[in-house]
N, C-alpha and C positions, 0 to 999 in steps of 0.2 A: 366470711370474707380474707381472706390473710392478713395482716400487718401489714404487710408488703404493697399492697393492690390500689388501687384508684378509683372509684368505680365511672363508669362514663352517663351514669343518669345525669339528664339534665345538660347533658355534653353539648353546646353546638355549634362544635365544628364537626363530631364524627354523631347523630343522632341517630341514624341508624341501630347503632351501635350499643343503646340507651342497655340496652341489658348483660352490660358484658364490664369485662375492670380489662385496665392493665397491670403487669405489675410491676417495678420499680427494685426487684431485685440486679445487684449491678451485673453482672452479666444481662441483663438484656438492657440497661445502663450504657453498657461497652458495644454493642448495637445501635442503641438510637439517644446518643448522648441527650439530650433535650431533654430526656426524662429526669436525669438527674436534677433538675429545678422542678417537680411538680410533687408537690403535699397534694392538690385537688381539682378537680375538676375544671376546676373557671383554669386556675394553673397550669395543664394539664392544655387547655381548647389554646390558647395565648400560645405558648414554648410549641406545640404541635408549629399552629399558624407561620410561627419564624423561624422552624426548621424550614419550612418548605418552601416559604418567600427564600430560604437564604441562603443555609446551608443547604439544601438535597439540590437546590438549582445549579449552584456552585460548584459540586460536587459533578450534579452527573454533563456539565459544561467543559468541566473539567477533565471528561473517558476518554 
């Protein structure tokens, strides 16, 4: 696995994607800012939940 990827194995937020990984390259972080703070699957779960419950909802409600 590439150095700038986080394995989603053991993710509690995305268990269906346990065999996948998510990139933390800057171009991806630019699209999904919560990834800036992700360095482990535990961080991913926490930051994704925060993003969905706060930033994503705000963005969708203001469109």
